N, C-alpha and C positions, 0 to 999 in steps of 0.2 A: 254301304261300301264307299261311296263318294265322300261322305262325311269323315269316315275313318282315314281315307287317303289325305284329305285336307289337314286333319289333325297331325298325321305323321309328318307331312311336309312342313307344317308349322313348327313342330318340335325339332326337326332336323335343322331348320333355319336358325333356331335359337342357338344350337350348339356349334354349328359350323360357320355361321356368318360372323360379322364383326363383333358379336357378343354384346348387343345392346341391352341395357338394363331397363326394365319396366317394373315399377314397384311402388306401392303406397306404404310409406313409413309413418306410423302414428305413435308418438310418444315412446319411442324405443331409444335405448342408449346408442350412442355413436359406435361403440364397440360392437354391439349386436348387428347394426346395419352394415358395418365393414365386414364382419364375419359372414353375413349373408352374401355380399357381393363377391367375396373370395370364393365362396362355394359355387358361384355361377360362372366363374371364369377359369380358363386354363392358360390364358395369355399373359396374366399378370400375377406377381407375387406381392401381396400387400402385407407390410410389416408395421406393427404398432404394439404398444404395451396396453393390454386389455384394461387393467385397473386405472391407467392414466386417463382414458377417454370415456370411462363408464358413466361418469356424472353428467356428461353432455347429452341432453335429450334431443331427439330428432323427430320432427313432424314435417313431411314434405312428400310431394308426388314426383317421382322420377319417371320420365317418359322417353323411351328410345334414346338413352344417353350412352355414350361410350363409358368404359369403366373409369378412366381419369375424370371425365366430366361429371359422372355420377358422384364420385367422391368429393369433388369440388362443391357440388350442390349440397351434399350432406353436411360438409364442414361449415358452409355458410360463413357467418361472421364470428364463429368461435375462434379463440386464440390457439389454433392448431395449424401447424405448418405442414404442407404437402410437398414432397420432393420426389420427382420422377428421375430415376437413375438408370441409364441404359434403356433397353427395350422392354424389360419386364418388371423391374423393381420399382415399387412405390412405397415411400416411407412417410409415416405420419407421426408427429410428436407435438405435444402441448408445449407452446413457447413460454408459458408462464406456470412453472410447477410450484404449487403452494399446497399447504395442508388444508386451506379453507377455500370453498367455492360458494359464492353467494348465488342462491337460486330463487326463482319466483316465477309466477305466471301473471301476465298482464292481460286484462280484459277491458272492454269498453262498457258504456252505461247499459248496454243491452245484454251483457254477459258473453259477447263474442270475443275470441282471441284478437289481440292487437299485435300484428306482425310488424317487424322492423322498427319497433320503438327503441329509442336510444336510452341506455342506462349507463350513467357515469358514476364512478366511485370517487368521492372527494375526501380529502384529508379533513377530519372534523375541526382541526384547529385553524386552518387558513383557507379551506376550500380548494386546495390545489388538487388537480386531477391526478389520481394515482392508478386508474384503471378504467375499463369500460367494455361495453359489449352491446349487442343488438338482440332483440327477441326474435324467435323463429316464427314459422307459420302458425304454431300452436300458442304463441304468446309467451313461450318459455325462454328464459335466459339463464345462463350459467357463466359466472365471471370469477376467475381465480383472484384472490386477494391475500395480502399478508398481514395487514393491520388488525389488531383485536377488535377495533371499532371503526366503521367507515360511515360516511354520509352518502346515501344513494340518491342520485338525481335522475328521475324518470320523466322523459319528455316525448311528445309525439305531436306532429303538426295538427292543430285544431283542438288540442286537449290541454287542460291545465297541467303545468309541471308539478310533479310530486317530489317532495324531499322526505327521506326516511333515515333516521339514525339507527344503524344496524349493529348490534352486538351479537345477534344470532345469524347463522349462515342461511337460514330458510325464511324468506320473506312471505311465503304463502302466496295468496292471490291478491293482486293490486288492481283495484277498479279505478279507471280513469274517467274524469268528467269533462264534457265538452267545454271549450273556451269560447266566449262570445266575441273575442277579438280576432280580427283577421289581419295578416301582414302581407302586403303586396310589394314586390320589387325590393325586398331586403336581402342584402348579401352579408353573411356573417363570416368574419375571418378571425382566426385565433392562432396563437403561437405559444408553444411551451417554453418557459424561460430556460436559458442554458444553465444558469446557476440559481439555486433556491435553497432555502433553509428547510431541512427535513429532520424533525426530531432533534437528536443531539449533534447533527452533522450539517456541514455546508456541502450540498450535493451538486455536482457538475455532470450534466449529461454528455456522454461521449458518442454513443451509438447514433448514427444518422447525422452527426454534426461534422464540422471541419476538423474537430479534434481527432476523429478516427483516421485521418489521413496524415498524422504526424510521423508515424514510423514505429516507435517502440513505446512501452509503458513509461520508460524514463523520459521520453520526449513529451508525453502527455502530462506528466506531473509537473514539468517545467512550465506549463501553461495554466495551471490550476490556481485560482485566487488564494492568496495566503501561503503559497508554497514557493520556495526558491531552490534552485539547483546550483550547488557550488562544485564544479567539476562533476564527479560521479556521485556525490553525496546529496541527499534530499533533506531539506530543513523546512520547518513550519515557522513562520515569522513570529518571534516572541516566545517560541516554545522549544526550539532546537530540533534534534533528530527525532522523528516520529517512529512509532511501531507501525509497520505496513502489513496489511492482510490482503491476500488474493483469494477471493471466494471463501473467506472464513479461515484460511490457513495462513499462519504467520510466515512472512518472507524471511528466509535465513541468510541470504546474501544478495548483494546488489545486482548480480548478474540476472536474477529472476525477472527484474523489470525489463531488461533488454531482451530476454527470451519471450516476453509477452508482446504480441503485435498490437498496435493501437486499434486496428479494426476488429479485434476480439473483445474490446472493453465495452461494457454497457454503461457504467457510470463510475464516478469516483466520489467518495465521501471523506471530507476532512473534519475530524472531531478535534476541536480546540480544547475542550474540557472533558476528558474521558471520565466516565462514571465509575461506580463502585465495582463493576464486574471486570475492570481492567486493573492490572497491577499498579500499585501506588507510585512506582517509579516511572510510569508512562505519562508523559506530559502532553502528548498529541498522538492521534491515531489516524492513519489513512486506510480506508477500506476500498478495495478495488473489486468490482463485480464484472465478470465476463459474460458474454452472450452465450446462452445455452445452445449447443449445436444440435443439428438434426441428422439422423441416419445412424446406421449400425455398420458392423463389419470392421475391416482394417482401414486405418488411415495413418498418414504421417505428414509432418511438415519439417522443412529444413530452413536453416538460416546461415548464410555465408556473408562474412564481413571481410573486406580488404581495405586497408587504410595506410596512410603514410603521415608521419610527422617529420622527425629527422630520420626515422627508420621506417621500414615496412613492417606492418603487423597484420594479424589475421585471426579469424575465429570461424569455427564450424560447429554447428549444432543440429542435432537430429532428434525429433520427438516422434515416438511411435504410440499408437493407441488401437485397442481392439475392444469393441463394444458388442455385446449380444444380450438381449433381454435386460436383466438387471445387473449384469456383470460388466465391469469396466476395468480393463488391464492396460496399464500405461508404463512407458519408460522413456528415458532421456539420456543422451550422451552428448558431451560438449568438450571441445578442446580450444584453448585460446593461447596465443603466443604474442606477447607484447614486449616492446623495448621503448625506453624513453630516457631522457636525460634531464638533469636539474642542476641549476646553479644557485648557490646560496652565498650572498654577500652580507656579512654581519659585522657589527661593532658592539663591543661590550665594555661599558665604563663602570668601574668600581671605585667608590669614593670612600677612602679611609684617611689615614694621615697623609698618604700619598694618593695620587690619581693613577689608577691602573687602567690601561686601555688595551683591549685585544681586538685586532682587526683580522678577519679571516675571509678567505675566498675559497669556496669548496665546490667541486664538480662531482656530480654523481651520475653513474651510468647503470641503469637498472634493466634486468631481464626477468620477466614474470611469466609464468605459465600457469594454466589452470586446466585440470582434468577432472571432469565432474560426471557423475552418473546417477540415475534415479530409477527405481522400480517401485511399482505400487499397484494396488487394486482397490476398487470400490464395488461393493455389492449391495444393491437395494433388495432387501428381503421382501418388501412390499412397499406400498406408497407411504407407509408410516415409519419404517425402520430401515436403517442402512448402516453398514460398517465399512471400514477401510483401513489400509495400512500403507505406509511408504517407507522406503529405505533410500537414503541419500548419502553419497560419499563424494567428498571433494578433496583434491590434493592440489596444493599451490607451491610447487618448487620455485625458488627465487634466488637470484644472485645480484650482488651489487659491487661495483668497483668504484673507487673514489680517489681523488687527489686534492690536496689542499695546501695553502700557504698561509701561515699565521705569523703576525708580528705582535710582540708584546712590548708595550711602552710603559715606563714608570716615570711620572713627572715629565711627560713629553719627550723623554729620552728612550731610544730603542734599547731594550734589555735583552731580547732574544728573538730569533727568527727560526721558524720551523717549517720544513718541507715534509709533507707526509703523503702516504698512499695507503689505501686499505682495501680489504676484500671481505665481503660477507656472503656466506652461503647458508640457506635455510630451507625449511619445508614446513608446511602446515597441513596436516591431514585431519579431516573431520568426518565422523560418521554420525548420522542421525536416524533413529528409528521412531516413527510416529504412528499411532493408531487412534482410531476414534469410533464412537458410536453416536448416532443421532436418531432420535425416534420420538414417537408420541404415543402415550397411553392415556386414553380418555381425553381429558382436557390438559393433561400435563405434557409439556415438551421437555425432553431429556437430551443432554449433550455431555458426553464424557470424552476426555482426551488423555493420552499418556505419551510421554516422550522419554527417550534415552539418548544422551549425547556423549560421545567419546571423541576426545581431541588430543592430538599430539603435535607439539611445536618444538622445533630445534633450530638453533642458530649458532654458527661458527664465525667468529670475527677475528681477523688478523690485521694488525695495523703496524706500519713501519714509520718511524719519525727520525728525521735528520735535523739536528739543532746546531745553530752557530755558536751558542754559549753553553748551554746545558749538555747533558749526555744524550747520545742517540738512544732510541728506545724501540723495542719490539713488544707489542702487547697482544697476547693471544687469549681469547675468552671463549667459553662454551656455555650455552644456556639451553636447558631442557625443561619443557613445561608439559604437564599432563593434566587434562581436565576430565571429570566424569560428572554427569548430571542425570538424575532420575526425577521425573516430575509427573504429576497427575492433576487433573482438573475436572470438576463436575458442576454442571449448571442445570437447574430445573426451573421451568416457568409455568405459570398458571394464570388464566384470566381472573381478574378480581375487580368487581364492581364495574367501573367504566374504563378499565385499563388492564394492566398486567403486573404480576408480581414475579420477580426472579430471585432465587436464592442459589448460593453456590459455595464451593470450598475448593482450595488449591493447596498443594504441598509439593516441596522439592527438597532434594538433598544434593549438595555440591561437594566434590572432593577435588582439590587442586594441589599439585606438587610443583615446586619451582626450584631447580638446582642450577646454581651458577658457579663457575670456576674461572680463575685467572692463573695461568701457568707461571707467570713471572711474579705473582703475589703483589702486584702494584695496587690492585683493588681486592678488597676482602671477599673471600668466597662465602657463599650462603647456601643453606638448604632449608627451605621454608615449605610449610603445608598449611592450607586453609580448608576447614570443614564448616559447612553451613547447613543448618536445618531451618527451613522456613515453612510456616503454615499460614493460611489466610481463609477468612470466611466473609461473605458479603450478602447484603440484601438490597434490592433495588425495586422501587415501586414507580410505575407510570400510570397516570390518571389523566383523562380528558374531561374537563369540567366546562361544558359549553365550548367557547372558543379557546379557553386556557388549557394548555398542556403542561403538566408538571411531572418531572422526573427527579426523584429523591433517592439517595443511596448512602449506605454506610459500609465501610470496609475495615476489617480488623486484620492486622498483620503482626506475626511474631517471628523474630529472627534470632537464632542462636549461632553466633560466629565464633569459631575457635582458631587461634593463630599459633603455629608451632615453628620453632627454630631449632634445627638439629634434633627433632623428635621431642623437644621439651615445650610444653604449653606455656605461652607467654600471657600472663594475667592482664597486663595493661592493654595489650593489643586485642585480646579476646573480649567480645562484648555481646550483650543481648539487647534487643530492641522490641518494644511492645507499643504499637501505635494504632490510633483510630483515624480514618480518613473519610470525612464526610464529603458529599457532593450534592448540589441542588441545581436544577435547571427549570426555567420558566419560559414558555413560548406563547406569544399572543399576537394575532394579526390585528393591525390597525388600518382598516380599509385595505389599501393595496400594498401596505408595508408589513412585512413579516419581521418580528422582533424576537430575539432570544437573549435572556440574561442567565448567566451561569456562574457557579462558584465550585471550586474543588481544591483539595489539598494534595500535594504530591511530595514525594521524597526522592532525592537523587543519591543513590548508594554508589560509592566509588567502584570503578571497574577493578577487577582482581589484579590487573597489572599495576594499578595505581597504589595498591596496598602492599606490593612486593618490596622487600628490603634489598633487592639486588641493585647494584650500581652498574650502569652502562657507560662504557668509555667512549666519548666522542673524540676528544683530543686531550693533551696533557693539561689544558686549562679549563675544560668543560666536561662535566660528568652529568649523568641523568639517573634518577632513581625513583622508586615508589616511596610511599609513606605509610607504614603500618598503623600510625596513630590517626590517620585521616577519618573524620566523622562524616556521616551523611548530611546532606543539605536539604532543608525543608522549604517548600514553596507554596504560598497561598495565592490562588489565581481568581480573578474576577473579570468576566468577559461579557461584552455586549456586541451582538451581531445584528445587522439590519440588512434587509434585502427588498429591493423594489425593481421589478422587471429585470433589466440588464445591469442594474447598479447594485453593488454589494459593498458594505462597509463593516468595519470591525474596530472595537476599542478593547484593548487587553491590558489589565494591570496585574502586576505580580509583586508580592513581598517575599524576598528570598532571605532565609536564615542560615547562618553558618555556611555560606556559599563556598564552593571549592575553586581556588584560584591558582594560577600558575605563578610560582615564586622561584627566586634564585637566592641561595645562601652559600656560605663558604663550606668547602669540604674539609673536615677535620681541622677547622680553624686556620686553614691556609687561605689567605685572601686572594691568592693568584688563581685558585681553582674554584670555579662556580659550579654549584650543585643545583641542577634543575629538577624540580619536583612539584607536587601539588600540596597545598596547605588550605586550612580553613580560615576564613576571615569573617569580619562582622557583616551583618545583613545590609541589604540595600533594596531600593524600589526600582521597578522597571515598568515602563509604559510603552505600548506598541499601538500604532494607528495604521489602518490599511483601508484603501478605497480601490475598488476594481470596477471598471466599466467595460462592457463587451457588447456593443451594438452590432448590427449587421446591415450592410449596404449592398444588397444584391449578392454578387459573388466575392465581395470584399468583406473580410471578417477581422476587424482590428480588436485588440484587447489591451487596455492600459491599466497597469497597477502601480499605485504610488503608496509607499509604506514608510513610516518613520519609527525608529526605536530610540528611546532615551532612558537614561538612568541617573541616579543621584549617588553614585558610589564614591567613597573616599578611601584612599590607600595611604600608607605611611611610606614616604620616599625622602631619603636624606634627612631624617629626623623632623620632617614636616608633614603636614596633611595635604595631600594633593587631590583635588577634585577631578574625577573622571566622569564628566557629565555632558560631553559634547554629543549632540544628537547625530544619528546616522540615518540618511535617507536612501531609499531604494526605489528606482524607477525601472519598470519593465514594460516595453512596448512591443507587443507581438503582432505580426501581420500575416494573415493567411489569404491567398488569392487563388480562386478556382480558374485555372487556365483552360484553353481549348483542349479537347481530347481527354477531359476529366483528369487532368494532371493538376498538382497543387504546388504552389510556391510559398514557402514560409521564410519570412525575414524577421528576425528577432533582435532587438536591441535592449541591453540592460546596463544600468549605471548605478554604482554605489558611491555615495559621498564619503569623505573622511569622517571619522567619528570614533567614539569610545565603546568598547565591548568588554565589560569587566575591567581588568587593569591593563588592557591592551588598547593602544590607539592605532587604528587602521587607516591607511592612506586610501584615497579614492581609487576606483577601478572601474573599467567598462569593457564590454565586449559586444561583438556583432556576429551572429550566426545566420547562415543561409542554407536552405535545402530545397530539393526538388523531388517530388514524390509522384509515382505513376503506378497504377494497378492494371493488370491485364487478365483476360480470361475470367471475368467475374471474380476478381480478387484472388484467384488461385496463385498468380505470380505478382509480386510487388517489388518495385525497385526504388531505392532512395539514394540520392547522391547529396551528401551534406558536407559543409565546411564549417567547423567550429572555430570560433575566435579568428575570424577571417583576417583581421589586421594585427594579430599577435599582440593585443593591447593588455591582456590580463597580467597584472603584476601584483604579487602578494607582499606588500610592504607593511610592516608593523613595528611598533615600539612598545616594549614591555617595561613597566615601572614596578620595582620590587625592592623594598628596604634600602640597601645602599647601592643598588645596581640599576642600570638602564641598558636594555638590550634592544638594538636595532637590527631587524631582519629584512632582507630583500630577496625574495625567492622568484626565480624565473623557471617556469615549467614548460613542458611540451604540450601547451594547450591548443596550438593551432594544428588541426587535423583535417585531412581530406579523406572522406570515408564513403565507400560504396557498400550498401546492404541489399542483398537479394534474398527474398523469401519465396518458398514454393509450398503450396498446400495441396495434398491429395486426399479427397474425401474427408475434409476436416471434421474431427469429433474430439472435442476436448474432454479431459477427465472431469468426472462429477464428484471428485473428492471433497468432502464436507468437513474435514477436521480443522479445528482452530488452533491446536497445539496447546502445550502446557509448559510451565516454567519459562515463559517467553522473556521475562525480564532478566533471568539468570543467563539465558543464552546470549543476550546482548552484552552483559557484563563480562562473560567469558571471551 
């Protein structure tokens, strides 16, 4: 009876006390162990995805631990994040979700398990650390990894270090042998480089660095080696505008970078030589990966921006997310209202039998709004298959008023003076529906994407002109553009020998109508239509041969473009193209220096607006139009990249064929009217050099980038050959300082020398930006106060040389802004959408 009473009291103590856990776990999955603990407690709700943690094996003895402490002990060194929310909720999630888990058991010379042995996963080409873990009490380790082949480094104090090249995810049993050497009093320190070469990209780590305190994704890209920011546009040195992906999904508008907070970014990869799996029109790619969040349930984050230049402007954005199990539902709403002004001072010289000179001073006042919304879902069927879909709608109503004064001189004598004013009202509405499937069947990885794009643009332009000599004039124009795009893309990958093979296909259909009318019949009306069918197929092979990594690809593209005027197909303007685009990349480490040599061929197809036959009225002496006869431009690229610790260098050479140039000609043989449009010209060579250094001195993080671009272009100007070969140098000096109270000061200086870019000579320009960043409540609330172009020094001065004309432009924009950005995050949980999009090149051209 006494024994029975003791047993009852003991059982009662287990259920009503603080619920301490006592249990021996021997080689069970982490999921099973967590399931057992959940059954023993009524005070906590433990949430996790069973399949996600099943591969992690647990061997340990838990003795009188609280539920949270027991879970921490079970997780050990596995890459699993544990978050306690409120009084009851405990969330667990693998921080590194991959299809592959490297597993094995480590034993000593006597066959006993080796606990707490270090296992590092190294890149086979340059021994860069790409992952790691620690063995548990049973000697078992489970480490997620992404590379098809990795080099495992297994070490333990007193034992010889073991290296194993792993193409199979199960290493089996590894027996360690004692080492006869002993180390006393040795301290080992290491640091991961901020920038390094990784396969086809230059990778910059953002998570855990000062870059994560910049503010937005746009601010981060402005500090990446090889990337420059001009206003709100992003360019890659020597390559122009890149294609930007966020978590594998193509970015459709620039505002997505501002919607992305810098502390959500894991790393940024800059691809200077895109391989065969990218469209041949893509000259550079930026891939942004975000940090995978933890937790389920409802979450939201908001962003509020208030700023002033000459006017007050603002923005409000709200992101909503709900996650449960494998389902992820997300949405976004954004409203932006901006005003700015611009002054253009220009001089146009035309050299015929007489010298015609046109001097203009123009003032523009712009009002721009943006209303955007997004809805989508992502559903993980299991750990190998997921599907998703998004719908995005964007409306951009805009208006512009202008006034200008123009003087026309013939032979230095004033011929006419015009005072004008104008008004433009327009709207641009865009709908995009995207869907994807990502999965794995056996050793095959599968990726399918489909996109539908519908766009409607309209513009009403009204201009009044008062002339001293000629007739007064009123010009009324209307332009309506409609675009439709249907695109699909499929990619399959499979391990092959010491690497991986990828094959894929892509197709798209574009339908564009462009209707233009002028009430007064000063400019010819037009009704054009463009239809394009494009198909592409590619194959890309990656192999690791000892230290050498090779990536070779071949892409085939076929394009059938049909051009219609008034419903009649135009034979000369309609064309078909059939091209092969090879690419090759070699990577090899030379001691501590990583080197990569790459070649690729690209094509630059004209934007659809550049192919339009419409004529835009600027004033009675200047018109602008497209060119239906414009041909694509081809580009052969050869690039060498070098990386040593915090030093990165790049040399990029390109041969451009049939390049597209800005030209001025006479409108209907009238020498007083200049027609601005794009034309093809002869080829030229372009060379770009870049060096970036980013050391760290305690809490001070400077970054210096110096780049030079030069070309050997020749243009025809006033019946002579003019050389456009003045080099252009860019210097960017960024400074990040960690101040007290974990606040960050960023002071950035950039300078661009005078130089030639195609047939345009640019004057020098410089700017200085400063900002202060502070986070509160574990990054739930962040505040950034920034001043862009503090000294108002940005001036866009350019001289264009073309045939018989020389155009000088001096633009003054509202570049000096004082801006306050406030972000708030509640239970942050970002979308797990994995789509990469289809028809990406066509989207850019539209």
